[in-house]
N, C-alpha and C positions, 0 to 999 in steps of 0.2 A: 709397675704394672699400671696401665691406664684402662679404666672401664669406659667403654664407649656406649654401651647398651646394656641395660639391666633391667629385666622384668622378672616376674615370679617364675616363669617357665623358659626364659631365654637369657643368654648372657653373651656378650661379645667384648673381648678385651685382648690384651697382648701380654706376653710373658717374655722374659729374657732367658736365654740359655746361659747357665753359669760356666765357669772354667772347667768343671768336671762333667759338662754335658747334661746337667740337671736342670729341670724346670720346677716351678712351684705351681701347683694347681690352685687357682684362686679360691679363696674361702667361700665366695658365692657359689662356685661350681661344686665344691666339696659338700656344702650344705644342700645344694639342689639335688645331688645324686646320693647323699648319705654316705660319702666316702670318709672313712676314719683311718686313723694311724693303724697300720698293720694289715689293712685290707690289700688283697692281691688284685692288681689290675693287669690286663693283657694289652699289649701294644702291637698293632698290625701296621706294616708299612708296605706300600706299593708305589713304585716310582711314578706311575701314571695317576694313581687315585689319591695318594697322599698318606697321612698318618691317622690312625684311629686309636682311641684308648677307650677300653670298656672293662666293666667287671668281669673277672674270670668266670663267674657263675653264668653270665649271659652266654659266653661262647661255649661253655660246657653244655648248656641247654640246646644250642644250635647243633653241636657235635652229636648229641644223643638223637636228635631229630634226623639228621643226615644218616647216621648209622642205623636208624630204624626205618630207612627207605623213603624219606621225605626230601631228598636232595633237590629234586626238580622243583618242588613247591617252594623251597627257600631261595635257591639260586637259579633262576630260570635260564639265564645266559650262560652259565658255566656247564662244562661237561661233568656228568655224574662222577666220573673217575677223579676229577680234580676236587670235587666236593668231598669225596671219600677220603682223599689224601689229606685235605685240610682238616676233616674231623678227626682222623687218626693222629695228626700232629697235635691238635688240641688235647686229646685224651692223654698223650705222652707228657705234655706240659702239666696237666692237672695231676697225673700220677707222680711226677717228679716233685711237684709242690707238696703233695701229701706225704711223701717220704721224707722231706726236709723238716716236717713238723715234729 
């Protein structure tokens, strides 16, 4: 991994994908976001928009807001129906994660 830019609130670098498809989140980023062993992260992928990784709690809060009628405030360009499907899928993942504990 080669760090090209590192500031207190920003980081740019590269990671390599291992033979099992795994990547290592650089220590600087883990420290920046308080990511610890055992934390659950959610990965979203969209062919046109790319890949995003975020804490499960973050998406759970978004799902709660959407399910409480705030879909248009969060995703202005998306149809409310699509936002509801997104929120329901997040809740399924959260429920499955809690059942595994």
